[in-house]
C-alpha positions, 0 to 999 in steps of 0.5 A: 115576066120576071118580077118578084113583087112582095111589096105590092105596087110600082111607080116612078122613083122620081115622083115618090117620098124618099125617092132622093135616096132610092137605089139606082142601076149600078149602086152596090149594097155590100156585094150586091150591084143593083140592077133595077127596082122591082116593086114598091110598097107601104114599107119598103121597096124590092130591087133585082140585084146581082151577087158580085161574088157568086153571079146570082140574081137576088131580090133586095128588100129594104125599108123606105127611108122615111121608116129608117127611124122607126124601131117597129119597122126595122124590128118587123124586117129583121123579125122576117128575115129571121123567120125566113132563115129558119126554112129550108124547103122547096116551096118557101122563098129562100133568104141569102143574107142580111145587112145594112144599107144607108143606116137601115137593114135589108135582106137578100132574098132568092130571085124568082123569075115567073108570076104570082098566083094572082097573075096567073089567075087572072090570065087564065083559068086553072084546070083541076089538076093544076089547081090541085098541084098548086094547092098541095104545094102550099099545103107542103109549105104551110106544113113546114111553117106550122112544124116550126110553130109559125103562122104566115098570116098573110097567105094570098095569091099575090104572096104566092109565086110560081117560077118559070120551072113551075115551082110554087114558093110562099113568100113574104113572112112580114106578117108571120107570127110564132105560135105561143105554146106557153101562156104569156102576157101580150107584149108588143115586142119582138122575142127570141125564144131559145134562139129558135123562134122570133114571135111578135106578141100583142101586135094587133089584127094583121093580114088581108081581110079576105084571106083571113080566118074568122078567129083572127078577129076574135080580140078575146083570143091571144093565141093564134091557132095553126088553122088560120093558115089553111084558111087562107090556103082555102081562100087563095085556092 
């Protein structure tokens, strides 16, 4: 089961909107040669590709063609890339590169051969020892994110990957948000904070409801708390 599908859903390229410009096996994006498509979601697609220079496999995440003109969609993808690049942790997916493909940004991510936690749990019941091992790995990933003042905001079994080597990685920081330390008016824009943090303010309620902390729905609160991540962690367990 060698899939990396941070964007849920699959389907035939010929039958979907924007499919006329979909990447095909053999196409090149900078120094990455496309092998096949891994998955498709509401915002974009993920392709398995090979780095021509280094010979390693990567997961290319690109926007759908119908999002090319959306500054918000482009901003979200770039913000995800920048936030992911802040981490160097064994339990968080690594990013290798960003670039332009057909006028829109893409990012090259670590390709993980394995399965999602969701797939694993649907296939078998996890024992106490394995559950504890995976929970501790997720907790380590969240600790690192919170150390850098970042909330994942979409931690769920589908965004947790278990490699063939057993190592767990948290991925898909597309809805991540930097914790606001100074008081600041809610602004619907991405802001660079001293070159160290990228934050998305005033972007409303985001996440997967079954895994969201109760306070996430409190309209009166403009500040997300670090407890929101552990709630998703407990729900995922």
